[in-house]
C-alpha positions in Angstrom: 13.5 127.0 124.9 14.8 126.7 128.6 17.1 129.4 129.8 20.6 127.9 130.3 21.6 127.6 133.9 24.1 130.4 134.9 27.7 129.3 135.5 30.4 131.9 135.2 29.0 134.7 137.4 30.7 137.4 139.4 29.4 135.9 142.6 30.6 132.4 141.7 34.1 133.7 141.0 34.1 135.9 144.0 32.9 133.2 146.3 35.5 130.7 145.0 38.2 133.4 145.3 37.3 134.1 148.9 37.0 130.5 150.0 40.2 129.5 148.2 41.8 132.3 150.1 40.3 130.9 153.4 41.1 127.3 152.8 44.6 127.7 151.3 46.1 128.4 154.8 44.4 125.3 156.1 46.3 123.2 153.7 49.6 125.1 154.3 49.1 124.5 158.0 48.3 120.7 157.6 51.1 120.4 155.0 53.8 121.7 157.3 52.4 119.6 160.2 52.1 116.2 158.6 53.1 116.6 154.9 49.6 115.8 153.5 47.1 118.0 151.8 43.3 117.7 151.7 41.0 118.2 148.8 38.7 121.1 149.7 36.2 120.8 146.9 33.4 119.3 148.9 33.8 121.7 151.8 33.8 124.7 149.4 30.6 123.4 147.7 28.8 122.9 151.1 29.8 126.2 152.5 28.8 128.3 149.4 25.5 126.3 149.3 24.7 127.2 152.9 25.5 130.9 152.4 23.8 131.7 149.1 20.8 129.3 149.6 20.1 131.1 153.0 20.0 134.4 151.3 18.0 133.0 148.4 15.5 131.6 150.9 14.7 135.1 152.1 14.5 136.4 148.6 17.7 138.4 148.7 19.5 136.7 145.9 18.9 134.5 142.9 19.0 130.8 143.3 22.6 129.4 143.8 22.6 126.7 141.0 24.6 123.6 140.6 26.8 124.8 137.8 27.4 128.1 139.5 28.5 126.2 142.6 30.8 124.1 140.5 32.6 127.3 139.3 32.9 128.2 143.0 34.4 124.9 144.1 36.7 124.9 141.0 38.2 128.3 142.1 38.3 127.3 145.7 40.0 124.0 145.1 42.6 125.7 142.9 43.3 128.1 145.7 43.4 125.5 148.5 45.8 123.3 146.4 48.4 126.0 146.2 50.7 124.2 148.6 51.7 121.9 145.7 53.6 124.9 144.2 56.4 124.5 146.7 55.2 126.2 150.0 55.5 123.0 152.1 58.6 121.4 150.4 61.2 123.0 148.1 60.8 126.5 149.2 61.3 125.9 152.9 64.0 123.3 152.1 65.9 125.9 150.2 65.6 128.4 153.1 67.0 125.8 155.5 70.0 125.0 153.3 70.9 128.6 152.1 69.2 130.9 154.5 67.9 132.8 151.5 65.0 135.2 152.4 61.8 135.2 150.6 60.1 138.5 150.5 56.3 138.1 150.3 55.9 139.7 146.9 58.6 137.5 145.3 57.1 134.4 147.0 53.6 135.3 145.6 55.0 135.8 142.1 56.9 132.5 142.2 54.1 130.4 143.5 51.7 131.9 140.9 54.0 131.2 138.0 54.4 127.5 139.0 50.6 127.1 139.4 49.9 128.9 136.2 52.2 126.5 134.4 50.2 123.7 136.0 47.0 125.1 134.5 48.6 125.1 131.0 49.8 121.6 131.5 46.3 120.4 132.5 44.8 121.9 129.3 47.5 120.1 127.2 46.6 116.7 128.6 42.9 117.1 129.5 41.4 115.6 126.4 43.6 112.6 126.4 43.1 111.9 130.2 39.4 112.6 130.5 38.0 111.5 127.1 40.3 109.2 125.2 41.5 107.3 128.2 38.5 108.1 130.4 40.4 107.8 133.6 38.2 107.7 136.7 39.8 110.7 138.8 38.0 109.6 141.9 38.2 112.9 143.7 36.4 114.6 140.9 33.7 111.8 140.7 33.2 112.1 144.5 32.7 115.9 144.3 30.3 115.6 141.3 28.3 113.0 143.2 28.2 115.1 146.4 27.2 118.3 144.5 24.5 116.5 142.6 23.2 114.9 145.7 22.8 118.1 147.7 20.8 119.7 144.9 18.5 116.8 144.4 17.8 116.5 148.2 17.5 119.6 150.1 17.4 118.0 153.6 20.6 116.0 152.7 22.4 119.3 152.1 21.2 120.8 155.3 22.4 117.8 157.3 25.8 117.7 155.7 26.3 121.5 156.4 25.3 121.1 160.0 27.9 118.3 160.3 30.6 120.3 158.6 30.1 123.5 160.6 29.5 121.6 163.9 32.8 119.7 163.5 34.7 122.8 162.5 33.4 124.7 165.6 34.2 121.8 167.9 37.7 121.5 166.4 38.5 125.2 166.6 37.0 125.4 170.1 39.4 122.8 171.3 42.3 124.5 169.7 41.5 127.8 171.1 40.9 126.4 174.6 44.3 124.7 174.7 45.9 128.0 173.6 44.2 130.6 175.7 42.6 128.7 178.7 44.7 128.5 181.9 43.8 124.8 182.4 44.6 122.8 179.3 43.0 119.6 178.1 45.7 117.0 179.3 47.5 114.6 176.9 46.8 110.9 177.3 50.2 109.5 178.2 51.8 106.2 179.2 53.2 105.9 182.8 56.6 107.4 183.3 57.9 104.0 184.2 57.2 102.6 180.8 60.3 102.6 178.6 63.7 101.0 178.5 67.0 101.0 180.6 69.6 103.1 178.9 72.6 101.2 177.4 75.8 101.0 179.4 77.6 103.2 177.1 75.4 106.2 178.0 74.6 105.1 181.6 76.8 107.9 183.0 74.6 110.5 181.2 71.1 108.9 181.6 69.7 105.8 183.3 66.3 105.3 181.8 64.4 106.5 178.7 60.7 106.8 179.1 58.5 106.4 176.0 56.4 109.3 177.4 59.5 111.5 177.0 59.9 110.3 173.4 56.4 111.3 172.6 54.3 108.1 172.9 51.1 110.0 173.8 47.8 111.2 172.4 47.2 115.0 172.2 43.8 116.7 171.9 44.2 117.7 168.3 41.0 116.9 166.5 42.6 117.7 163.1 44.8 114.7 163.5 41.9 112.4 164.3 39.9 113.9 161.4 42.8 113.2 159.1 43.0 109.7 160.3 39.3 109.2 159.4 40.1 110.5 155.9 43.2 108.5 155.1 41.7 105.2 156.5 43.0 102.1 158.4 45.7 101.1 155.9 47.7 104.4 156.4 46.7 104.5 160.1 48.0 101.0 160.9 51.2 101.6 158.9 51.9 104.7 160.9 51.4 102.7 164.1 53.8 100.1 163.0 56.3 102.7 162.0 56.0 104.4 165.4 56.4 101.1 167.3 59.6 100.2 165.3 61.1 103.7 164.9 60.3 105.4 168.2 59.8 102.4 170.7 62.1 99.6 169.5 65.1 101.3 167.6 65.9 104.1 170.1 67.7 101.6 172.5 69.9 100.3 169.6 70.5 103.7 168.4 71.9 104.8 171.7 73.9 101.6 172.2 75.5 102.0 168.7 76.1 105.7 169.1 73.9 106.5 166.2 72.0 109.0 168.3 73.1 111.0 171.4 71.1 111.1 174.7 68.6 114.0 174.8 70.0 115.6 177.9 67.8 118.6 177.2 64.7 116.4 177.1 64.1 116.9 173.4 64.1 113.3 172.3 62.4 114.0 169.0 65.3 116.0 167.7 67.8 113.6 169.1 66.3 110.6 167.3 65.0 112.4 164.3 68.5 113.2 163.0 69.1 109.5 162.4 65.6 108.2 161.6 65.2 110.9 158.9 67.4 108.8 156.4 65.7 105.4 156.5 62.4 107.3 156.5 63.2 109.2 153.3 64.6 106.1 151.8 61.4 104.2 152.4 59.2 107.0 150.9 61.4 107.6 147.9 62.0 103.9 147.0 58.4 103.0 147.4 57.1 106.0 145.6 59.4 105.5 142.6 58.5 101.8 142.3 54.8 102.4 142.6 55.2 105.2 140.0 57.0 102.8 137.6 54.5 100.1 138.1 51.5 102.4 137.6 53.0 103.8 134.4 53.7 100.3 133.1 50.3 99.2 133.7 48.5 102.3 132.4 50.4 102.4 129.1 49.8 98.8 128.4 46.2 98.9 129.2 43.9 98.6 126.2 41.2 101.2 125.4 37.8 99.6 125.3 35.4 99.9 122.4 32.9 101.8 124.6 35.7 104.4 125.4 36.4 104.7 121.7 32.7 105.3 120.9 32.5 107.9 123.6 35.5 109.8 122.3 33.7 110.0 118.9 30.5 111.3 120.6 32.6 113.9 122.5 34.1 115.4 119.3 31.0 117.6 118.8 31.5 119.2 122.2 34.9 120.5 121.1 33.7 122.5 118.1 32.9 126.2 118.5 30.0 126.6 120.8 30.4 123.2 122.5 30.8 123.1 126.2 34.3 121.5 126.0 35.5 123.9 123.3 38.6 125.9 124.3 40.1 128.2 121.7 43.4 127.1 120.3 44.5 130.7 120.3 43.9 131.0 124.1 46.0 127.9 124.7 48.9 129.1 122.5 48.8 132.5 124.2 48.7 130.9 127.7 51.5 128.6 127.0 53.6 131.5 125.7 52.9 133.6 128.7 53.7 130.7 131.0 57.0 129.8 129.3 58.2 133.5 129.4 57.1 134.0 133.0 58.7 130.7 134.1 62.1 131.2 132.6 62.3 134.9 133.6 61.1 134.1 137.2 63.8 131.3 137.5 66.6 133.6 136.1 65.7 136.7 138.1 64.8 135.2 141.4 67.2 132.1 141.6 69.7 132.9 138.9 68.8 129.6 137.1 70.2 129.7 133.5 67.7 130.3 130.8 68.4 126.9 129.1 67.8 125.1 132.5 64.7 127.2 133.0 63.5 126.0 129.5 64.2 122.4 130.4 62.3 122.7 133.6 59.3 124.1 131.8 59.5 121.3 129.1 59.8 118.6 131.7 56.6 120.0 133.3 54.5 118.9 130.4 56.2 115.4 130.2 55.7 114.8 134.0 52.1 116.3 133.8 51.3 113.3 131.7 52.7 110.9 134.3 51.1 112.8 137.3 47.7 113.1 135.5 47.6 109.3 134.7 48.6 108.1 138.1 46.4 110.6 139.9 43.5 109.7 137.4 43.8 106.0 138.3 44.5 106.2 142.0 43.4 109.7 143.2 46.9 110.4 144.5 49.3 112.6 142.7 52.9 111.3 142.9 54.4 114.8 143.6 56.9 113.4 146.0 58.2 110.8 143.5 58.2 113.2 140.6 60.0 115.8 142.7 62.8 113.4 143.4 63.2 112.4 139.8 63.5 116.1 138.8 65.9 116.8 141.7 68.2 113.9 140.5 67.8 115.2 136.8 68.9 118.7 137.8 71.5 117.3 140.2 73.3 116.0 136.9 72.5 118.9 134.9 73.7 121.4 137.4 76.0 119.5 139.8 76.6 121.0 143.2 74.0 123.8 142.7 71.4 123.4 145.5 69.3 126.3 144.5 68.9 125.0 140.9 68.3 121.4 142.2 65.4 122.5 144.4 63.7 125.3 142.4 64.0 124.0 138.9 62.5 120.8 140.3 59.9 122.9 142.1 58.6 124.1 138.7 58.2 120.6 137.3 56.9 119.0 140.4 54.7 121.9 141.4 53.2 122.3 137.9 52.5 118.5 137.8 50.7 118.8 141.2 48.5 121.7 140.1 47.8 119.9 136.9 46.6 116.8 138.8 44.4 118.8 141.1 42.8 120.7 138.2 42.1 117.5 136.2 40.0 116.2 139.2 38.0 119.6 139.0 37.6 119.2 135.3 36.3 115.7 135.8 33.7 117.0 138.1 32.7 119.6 135.5 32.6 116.9 132.8 30.2 114.7 134.8 27.7 117.5 135.6 27.9 119.2 132.1 30.0 122.4 133.1 31.6 124.7 130.5 35.3 124.1 130.1 36.2 127.8 129.5 34.4 128.8 132.6 36.2 126.3 134.7 39.6 127.5 133.4 38.9 131.1 134.2 37.8 129.9 137.7 41.1 128.0 138.0 43.0 131.2 137.1 41.3 133.3 139.8 41.6 130.5 142.4 45.3 130.3 141.8 45.6 134.1 142.4 43.7 133.8 145.7 45.7 130.8 146.8 49.0 132.5 146.0 48.1 135.6 148.0 46.7 133.8 151.0 48.9 130.8 151.0 52.1 132.8 150.9 50.8 135.0 153.7 49.9 132.0 155.7 53.4 130.6 155.2 55.2 133.8 156.3 53.0 134.0 159.4 53.2 130.4 160.4 57.0 130.1 159.7 58.6 133.5 160.4 62.0 131.9 160.8 62.4 128.5 158.9 65.8 127.8 160.4 64.3 127.8 164.0 60.7 126.8 163.3 61.0 123.9 160.8 61.9 120.2 161.3 60.8 120.6 165.0 58.2 118.8 167.1 55.8 121.6 166.4 56.4 121.8 162.6 57.8 118.4 161.5 57.4 119.2 157.8 58.2 115.7 156.5 58.1 116.8 152.8 60.6 119.6 153.5 63.0 117.0 155.2 62.7 114.7 152.1 63.5 117.4 149.6 66.3 118.8 151.8 67.9 115.4 152.2 67.9 114.7 148.4 69.3 118.1 147.7 72.1 117.6 150.3 73.1 114.2 148.7 73.0 115.6 145.1 75.2 118.5 146.2 77.6 116.8 148.5 77.4 113.1 147.7 76.8 110.4 150.3 79.3 112.2 152.5 76.3 114.4 153.4 74.7 111.5 155.3 75.9 110.1 158.7 78.0 107.0 158.1 75.8 104.9 160.3 72.8 105.5 158.2 74.0 103.9 154.9 73.0 100.3 155.8 69.7 101.7 157.1 69.0 103.5 153.9 69.7 100.3 151.8 67.5 98.2 154.1 64.7 100.8 154.1 64.9 101.1 150.4 64.6 97.4 149.8 61.7 97.2 152.1 60.0 100.1 150.3 60.5 98.5 146.8 59.2 95.1 148.1 56.1 96.5 149.6 55.4 98.5 146.4 55.7 95.3 144.4 53.5 93.4 146.8 50.8 96.1 146.6 50.9 95.8 142.8 50.5 92.0 142.6 48.0 91.1 145.4 44.3 91.1 144.5 42.6 94.4 144.9 40.4 93.3 147.8 43.6 92.4 149.7 45.6 95.6 149.1 44.3 97.1 152.3 46.3 94.4 154.2 49.6 95.4 152.7 51.4 98.1 154.8 51.8 101.4 153.1 55.6 102.0 152.6 55.2 105.7 152.2 53.3 105.9 155.6 56.0 103.8 157.2 58.5 106.2 156.1 56.4 109.2 157.2 56.2 107.6 160.7 59.9 107.8 161.1 60.0 111.5 160.4 56.7 112.7 162.0 56.6 113.0 165.8 55.0 109.8 167.3 52.0 111.6 168.9 50.9 112.6 165.4 51.2 109.1 164.1 49.2 107.7 167.0 46.4 110.3 166.7 46.0 109.6 162.9 45.8 105.8 163.8 43.1 106.5 166.4 41.2 108.6 163.8 41.4 105.8 161.3 40.0 103.3 163.8 37.2 105.7 164.6 36.2 105.7 160.9 36.2 101.9 161.0 34.0 101.9 164.0 31.6 104.2 162.3 31.4 101.8 159.3 30.7 98.8 161.4 27.9 100.8 163.2 26.3 102.1 160.0 28.2 101.6 156.8 25.7 103.6 154.7 25.8 106.7 157.1 29.6 106.4 157.4 30.1 106.4 153.7 28.2 109.6 153.2 29.1 111.7 156.3 32.4 110.6 157.9 34.3 112.6 155.2 32.2 115.6 155.9 32.8 115.5 159.6 36.5 115.0 159.1 36.7 117.9 156.8 35.2 120.1 159.4 37.6 118.9 162.0 40.6 119.6 159.6 39.3 123.0 158.6 38.3 124.1 162.1 41.6 123.5 163.8 43.8 124.6 160.9 42.0 127.9 160.6 42.2 128.3 164.5 46.0 127.6 164.2 46.4 130.2 161.5 44.5 132.7 163.7 46.8 132.0 166.6 49.9 132.5 164.5 48.5 135.7 163.1 47.8 136.9 166.6 51.4 136.4 167.6 52.6 137.8 164.3 50.8 141.2 164.9 51.5 141.2 168.7 48.1 140.5 170.1 
């Protein structure tokens, strides 16, 4: 009988723990920049393969197997996805609204509790999602295919690793050069004479507004171009449209109507952002909620095929004792009990959320985990933003006027749902390659610990003073802006919004709903031609230079496909991952250097 391949080893857990700790700051950095996270599973698998197989080649260590690598990527992915537990949305939003400090130890404990709740939620819905409904979970499938491919073709793995590390070194090098070199890489800007004549009502303060001053330029940030290649042309073009409308066309009308004041200090981003925030958030929220409703309607009325039913019957044996998908009921009951106790105690002791509201938040986590898992399983995108707004509104009614409860009880439900979605993709990978469920759950647990420690440290280092650092040109933090805006409205009513934004909010909301409906009804092959409402909303919140860089990156991905579709399909994502990881790690290092006074 052949010896079973090793899976849950000390080095697999340790490698995933370290990589999760290394990659978590990358996602925190990116999340605070542009409000988007990146799945780090493939990067973690390639990095570990390069390290351990190099040692194995020289006879220093045993072979680094496929299933062992899967445990590593599971832990690393859990660590890297820690931002969904609140570090780039409700936590900084609360600090902006209340000025409440977050000591590091308390922050780590809170983030861990939210993420651990997400693990329990994933275990509760796993069998329904992965087996009975057999949802595709595209990120999990992509990771499984990549891992299988690099183990079946050694040269393929070596080439991918070279691309990943080469892109990371280049991206980090550009970042370090612009930070530490005397001569900087210049921005690609428009002529100073391009713009518009200031309206007569502000002519005594300013005569001309240059688009360059507003931020219509390209900056040498390879991270942004890499992200553009990842998100693709639909998002990229939508961001371009949003930039043209929000930052090039609307500003003249905003000044003429008095909706925005002239930026006499030259900071046009802050001057225009204060108004653009509201239609931007309205677009994102309306579109997300409508897409979410349409997705749930379609999924629940979708019939289970006979093939899926037969597969469920075949899977039953794997859930018996000794089967690779067996997870002891006693473990689940114990984990759920521990998660419940930790969640309500953490909410009460840290934020003074009543025990009954804490219990409601915990219970809602399981309900919304079903929603998040289904939507993410179908589309690959977890609707954390939409679910967060739903829970904010819910707790706005249960605890009216209480901003802390509104944000942090919603943080439990939204964060747990996000962690649940990420974990289900990892479990999908394990299902496809024949991994052991218990081993993956243990790996998730250690990954969450690593992510909590490293992610919270990165947040404290990157954002030492949220009131000064966030919602700025350097740290736009669009997710923070959205959570903060909803919390203000729920606490203070529509009086919290500038009066001139009401019509803009209504118009933007209607546009978001119509685009979501249009996306749902057009044929699949034509969906790419429907503008992304969420991206249009993001474009009104994020500085225009970020939008333009992502657009250029998305076009670069298209050019690569036109030149060689097969090559682009396999390698563009690897290069893009390197660009994102390289600059974000360099950015974290720069912030750490400032933090310790180097």
